[in-house]
Structures are given as structure tokens and as C-alpha cells.
C-alpha positions in Angstrom: 46.9 -33.7 37.9 44.7 -34.7 35.0 42.5 -32.1 33.2 39.4 -34.0 34.4 38.6 -37.4 35.8 37.7 -40.4 33.6 35.8 -42.9 35.8 35.6 -46.6 35.5 32.0 -46.1 34.3 33.2 -43.8 31.6 35.9 -46.2 30.5 33.3 -49.0 30.4 30.9 -47.0 28.2 33.8 -46.1 25.8 35.2 -49.6 25.6 31.9 -51.5 25.3 29.7 -49.1 23.3 31.8 -46.6 21.4 35.3 -47.7 20.7 34.5 -50.2 17.9 31.7 -48.0 16.5 34.0 -45.0 16.0 36.5 -44.9 13.1 40.2 -44.7 13.7 40.4 -41.1 12.4 38.0 -38.5 13.7 37.5 -34.8 12.8 35.6 -32.6 15.3 34.1 -30.0 13.0 32.9 -27.7 15.9 35.3 -26.8 18.7 36.1 -23.7 20.7 39.7 -22.6 21.6 40.3 -19.4 23.6 42.1 -18.1 26.7 40.5 -16.5 29.7 43.4 -14.2 30.2 42.8 -12.7 26.7 39.1 -12.1 27.4 37.5 -9.1 29.0 34.6 -10.1 31.2 31.2 -9.0 30.2 29.6 -6.3 32.4 27.5 -7.9 35.1 24.4 -6.0 34.0 24.8 -6.9 30.3 22.2 -9.2 28.8 24.2 -12.2 27.4 21.4 -13.0 24.9 22.3 -16.7 25.4 22.1 -19.5 27.9 24.7 -19.3 30.7 25.2 -23.0 31.7 28.0 -23.7 29.1 30.2 -21.1 30.9 30.2 -23.4 34.0 32.1 -26.2 32.4 35.4 -24.5 31.7 36.8 -21.0 31.9 38.7 -21.5 28.6 40.1 -24.1 26.3 43.7 -23.8 25.2 45.0 -25.9 22.3 46.9 -28.0 24.8 43.7 -28.6 26.9 41.8 -29.6 23.7 44.5 -32.1 22.7 44.5 -33.6 26.2 40.7 -33.8 26.2 40.8 -35.9 23.0 43.5 -38.1 24.5 41.5 -38.7 27.6 38.1 -39.2 26.0 39.2 -41.2 22.9 42.1 -43.4 23.6 43.5 -45.1 20.6 41.9 -42.7 18.1 43.4 -40.0 16.0 41.3 -36.9 16.7 41.7 -33.4 15.2 39.4 -30.4 15.0 38.1 -27.4 13.1 38.5 -24.6 15.7 37.1 -21.2 16.4 37.1 -19.0 19.5 34.2 -18.9 22.0 31.7 -16.1 22.0 33.1 -12.8 23.3 31.2 -9.5 23.9 33.8 -7.0 22.8 36.0 -6.4 19.8 39.3 -6.4 21.7 38.8 -9.9 23.2 37.9 -11.1 19.7 41.1 -9.7 18.2 43.4 -11.2 20.9 41.7 -14.6 20.9 41.7 -14.8 17.1 45.4 -14.1 17.2 45.9 -16.8 19.7 43.8 -19.2 17.7 45.8 -18.5 14.5 49.0 -19.4 16.4 47.3 -22.5 17.8 46.3 -23.6 14.3 49.9 -23.2 13.0 51.2 -25.1 16.0 48.8 -28.0 15.8 48.3 -28.1 12.1 44.5 -28.1 12.7 42.3 -25.7 10.7 40.4 -22.8 12.2 37.7 -20.2 11.4 38.0 -16.5 12.0 35.5 -15.1 14.6 34.0 -12.2 12.7 32.1 -9.1 14.0 29.2 -7.8 12.0 30.6 -4.2 11.9 33.7 -5.4 10.0 34.0 -4.6 6.3 34.3 -7.4 3.9 37.9 -6.3 3.1 38.9 -6.4 6.7 37.3 -9.8 7.2 39.2 -11.2 4.2 42.4 -9.6 5.3 42.2 -11.2 8.7 41.3 -14.6 7.3 44.3 -14.5 5.0 46.6 -13.1 7.7 45.7 -15.9 10.2 45.4 -18.7 7.7 41.7 -19.2 8.5 39.3 -21.1 6.3 36.2 -19.0 6.8 34.1 -17.4 9.6 32.1 -18.1 12.7 30.0 -15.4 14.5 27.4 -15.3 17.1 23.9 -13.8 17.6 25.0 -11.9 20.7 27.2 -9.6 18.4 24.0 -8.3 16.8 23.2 -4.6 17.6 22.2 -4.4 21.2 18.9 -2.7 20.5 17.6 -5.9 18.9 15.8 -8.2 21.5 17.2 -11.8 21.5 14.0 -13.3 20.2 14.0 -10.9 17.2 17.6 -11.4 16.0 18.0 -12.6 12.4 20.9 -14.3 10.7 21.8 -11.2 8.7 22.1 -9.2 12.0 25.4 -10.9 12.8 26.3 -12.2 9.3 25.7 -9.2 7.1 25.3 -9.9 3.4 28.3 -7.9 2.4 30.5 -10.3 4.4 28.6 -13.3 3.0 29.2 -12.1 -0.5 32.9 -12.0 0.1 32.8 -15.5 1.7 31.0 -16.7 -1.5 33.7 -15.2 -3.7 36.4 -17.0 -1.6 34.5 -20.3 -1.3 34.9 -20.1 2.4 33.3 -22.0 5.3 30.6 -20.3 7.3 29.6 -21.9 10.6 26.0 -20.8 11.3 24.6 -21.0 14.8 21.0 -19.9 14.1 19.2 -17.5 16.4 15.5 -17.2 17.5 13.4 -19.2 20.0 11.9 -21.4 17.2 15.3 -22.8 16.4 15.4 -25.1 13.3 11.6 -24.8 12.7 11.6 -21.0 12.8 10.3 -19.9 9.4 12.5 -16.7 9.4 15.6 -18.8 10.0 14.6 -21.3 7.3 13.9 -18.6 4.7 17.2 -16.9 5.4 19.1 -20.1 5.1 17.6 -20.7 1.7 18.3 -17.0 0.8 22.0 -17.5 1.7 22.3 -20.6 -0.5 20.4 -18.9 -3.4 22.5 -15.7 -3.3 25.8 -17.2 -2.2 26.0 -20.7 -3.6 29.8 -21.1 -3.2 29.7 -20.6 0.6 30.4 -23.9 2.4 27.6 -23.4 4.9 27.3 -25.5 8.0 24.2 -25.5 10.1 25.5 -26.0 13.6 23.9 -28.3 16.2 21.3 -29.5 13.6 19.9 -26.0 13.8 19.7 -26.1 17.6 17.1 -28.8 17.3 17.7 -30.2 20.8 14.2 -31.6 21.2 11.7 -33.5 19.1 9.6 -30.4 18.7 12.4 -28.2 17.4 12.6 -30.0 14.1 9.1 -29.2 12.8 8.8 -29.2 9.0 12.3 -27.9 8.4 13.4 -30.8 6.2 10.2 -31.7 4.5 9.1 -28.2 3.5 12.2 -26.1 3.3 15.7 -27.5 3.5 15.3 -30.0 0.7 15.6 -27.0 -1.6 19.2 -26.6 -0.6 20.6 -30.2 -1.0 24.2 -29.2 -0.6 23.9 -27.8 2.9 26.1 -29.3 5.6 25.0 -30.0 9.2 26.9 -30.8 12.4 25.3 -32.5 15.3 27.5 -30.9 18.0 26.1 -30.7 21.5 23.0 -32.5 20.4 21.7 -35.6 22.1 18.3 -35.6 20.5 18.2 -38.9 18.7 15.2 -37.8 16.7 16.9 -34.7 15.3 20.0 -36.6 14.4 18.0 -39.4 12.7 16.0 -36.8 10.7 19.0 -34.9 9.5 20.7 -38.0 8.3 17.5 -39.3 6.8 16.7 -36.2 4.8 20.1 -34.6 4.1 21.9 -37.9 3.6 25.0 -39.2 5.4 27.3 -37.3 3.0 26.0 -34.0 4.4 26.2 -34.7 8.2 29.3 -34.1 10.4 30.4 -34.9 13.9 31.2 -32.0 16.2 31.4 -31.5 20.0 31.3 -27.8 21.0 34.2 -28.5 23.3 34.9 -27.7 26.0 31.2 -27.8 26.8 31.0 -31.5 25.9 33.4 -32.4 28.7 30.4 -31.7 31.0 29.0 -34.5 33.0 25.3 -34.6 32.2 22.4 -36.8 31.1 20.0 -34.7 28.9 16.3 -35.3 29.0 13.4 -33.6 27.2 10.6 -32.0 29.4 7.7 -29.8 28.4 9.3 -29.0 25.0 12.7 -28.0 26.3 15.9 -29.8 27.3 17.1 -30.3 30.9 20.7 -31.2 31.7 20.7 -33.6 34.7 24.0 -33.0 36.6 25.8 -34.3 39.6 25.2 -32.4 42.9 27.6 -29.5 43.5 29.6 -29.9 40.3 28.4 -26.8 38.5 27.4 -24.5 41.3 23.8 -23.5 42.0 21.5 -25.2 39.4 18.9 -22.5 39.9 21.0 -20.1 37.9 19.9 -21.7 34.6 16.5 -23.3 33.8 18.2 -26.0 31.8 20.1 -27.4 34.8 18.8 -29.9 37.4 20.8 -31.7 40.0 20.3 -35.4 40.7 21.2 -37.5 43.8 24.7 -38.6 44.4 23.6 -42.2 43.6 22.1 -41.3 40.3 25.2 -39.2 39.5 27.4 -42.3 39.5 25.9 -43.3 36.2 26.2 -39.9 34.6 29.0 -39.8 32.0 30.4 -37.1 29.6 28.1 -35.1 27.4 30.1 -36.1 24.4 29.5 -39.8 25.1 25.8 -39.1 25.4 25.9 -37.4 22.0 27.7 -40.2 20.4 25.4 -42.9 21.9 22.4 -40.9 20.4 24.2 -40.8 17.1 24.9 -44.5 17.2 21.2 -45.3 17.9 20.3 -43.1 14.9 22.7 -44.9 12.7 21.3 -48.2 13.8 17.8 -47.1 13.1 18.7 -46.0 9.5 20.9 -48.9 8.7 24.0 -46.8 8.2 27.1 -48.7 7.1 30.6 -48.5 8.7 31.6 -46.3 5.7 28.7 -44.0 6.3 29.8 -43.6 10.0 33.4 -43.0 8.9 32.2 -40.3 6.5 30.1 -38.5 9.1 32.9 -38.7 11.7 35.8 -37.9 9.4 35.5 -38.0 5.6 32.8 -35.3 5.1 34.7 -32.9 7.3 38.0 -33.6 5.5 36.5 -33.0 2.1 34.9 -29.7 3.3 38.1 -28.5 4.9 40.3 -29.5 2.0 37.9 -27.8 -0.5 37.9 -24.5 1.4 41.7 -24.5 1.7 42.1 -25.0 -2.1 39.5 -22.4 -2.8 41.0 -19.7 -0.6 44.7 -20.4 -0.9 45.1 -22.3 -4.1 
């Protein structure tokens, strides 16, 4: 039984609109690999401090599932990934899944980032990176101290400066999923991103999801008033279908600073994303992901409408293609954003950390 169904409509979209646009080699710079059996469920009364709809797509994502996902979605392409585990609420689950990920990285030959906890010392983080062969760190806002309300979490609450200093010394990758309701345009986020680059210039910092700018209004004045001051920042557009945000990040940062990512397994989701009242809504087939009322970002469509809904990752790539057309990107530009920039970043981190 296949991992998931690829319909005739999906195949048509890939063959007619994406296959020739995509390069032969692709690196997915933003992918989650973890096992449900190694993860302790969060208490039912615990505030997840995050949206819940991504958890409905897949309970986990083994290395074998990830490889099969790429085979099904991108026939004829050579796809690899930079991997890290999914968000976990407890240290034990993090330890076990990081160990699994290290093994998956060795087995596949694909690079990985260590999922760090803000309570760890810099020495411990470096030790675990070197032990597992990781190229840097990824963390998540939900690991911040529990007394901090979600809307008030700051970057340094889950990436403490002591850890960042060590990553700077190592020349490591830091994958940053920014917090706060203002997303990319939030001035606290923007000032702290600039602070990181000023104090720790050797960190290979990636702003994930174009700073969670999933709607037109999320971009604000981030590029024009702030981020131009850090021209070596890298961005991924994982899980982002906002054509405006993708266009603006390429326009202002340049195609040499933008990278393709998926946020797998979430991007296996069948959805068509729309913008409504300043937020995003995932339109989904009826019955596929349970009760849509459980998350304000979900809305079911009719069975007839659902026939035209394809994979989230195809939606993302179609938005990226439109942005590239608008900006007149060349085939080489597309290849760099889909492969070359990520390879350069990964190779640089590997040389810096391991010689």
C-alpha cells in the first residue's frame, strides 16, 4: 500500500507545470524526521503554544517515509534534505529522536541539525552536535520557559545567547522559526535577528518560512527598514504559499540568499491555501483531517471542489514559480534556490565544524 495516493490531477500538475521548471537535483533545506514511538505525548491540558493542524497530517516521518515521499512527489528528480526532528515538549523525547535522526543521517548520507533545548549548556550542545555528526541546531518557541505567554516569547528565550556564541565559534547552521504574533514584521523579532547577526556573524542563520510571512500583511517593512542591514542572511520559503512574500524575499535578499524547503511531512497535506481577514485558511477535502473546527486555520470544501485540491508542496512550488516569473529569474537562479545555495551552506558548515 502506498504511503499516500497520487491522483491523476496531481500527476497532471507535476508533469505540465512543475517537472520542467524544477532542476534535476533538489535539496529540501527544511524537513522533519522523527518517530512517534520515541515521543512522549504532551499532557492534554498543556498549552502547545503553536497551531495544531500540522499534527493532523502524519503522526511521524521516518527516514524511509521521507525518501518515499520524495519518490512519489518528484519522479525523475534527485531529492535530498537537511533534516531535524519535529517539536517535542519534553527532554527525553528530544534525546531519543535526536539519536534516531543521527542514525538516519548516517544511513541516508543526508545532513541534519541537532534539536536543542534552551536549558542545555553550550558545552553539552556542542558535544551532542559532534557526537551525532550534526551541522548546527534547530529549536522551537514552545521550549521557552512555560511562564512566558506565547505572544511574548522572544528568540533568545529558546536560543539563549550562550548557545548562539558557541554556534558562532563553530560556524554552525541555526534554523530560526521566529515567534510572536507579528511574525516577520514584528519589531522585536527584527531587532533580535539583527542583534544575532551583529554579535554572532559566523552563524549560518536561516530565517525559516520567510519569517512565517504567510500573508501579504505579514511582510510589513521587514526588508526595506531592517533586514537589508544583514545582507548575508539566508531564508527558506518552506510551508509558504504566499506569492507576495516569496517575491519580496527574492527581490530584496537576492536569489543567492533564498532556499527551497518543505516542512515535510506537513507538505504532504492536501490543501489549497487562501488569505482571509489577514490570516491564512487551509481549504481541505471533507473528512480527511477530522473535525475542521479544531483549528481556526482549517475549512472543509465540498467533495466536488476537493477533486481539484493537490498537495501543499505543489501549491508552494507553483507560488514560487509565479514569483520567479514576475522577477525574471533565470534557470540558473531557480537551480540555485532549489539546490545550489543549500549545498553551499551545508558544505560550508561541514568544513567549519569538522574540517
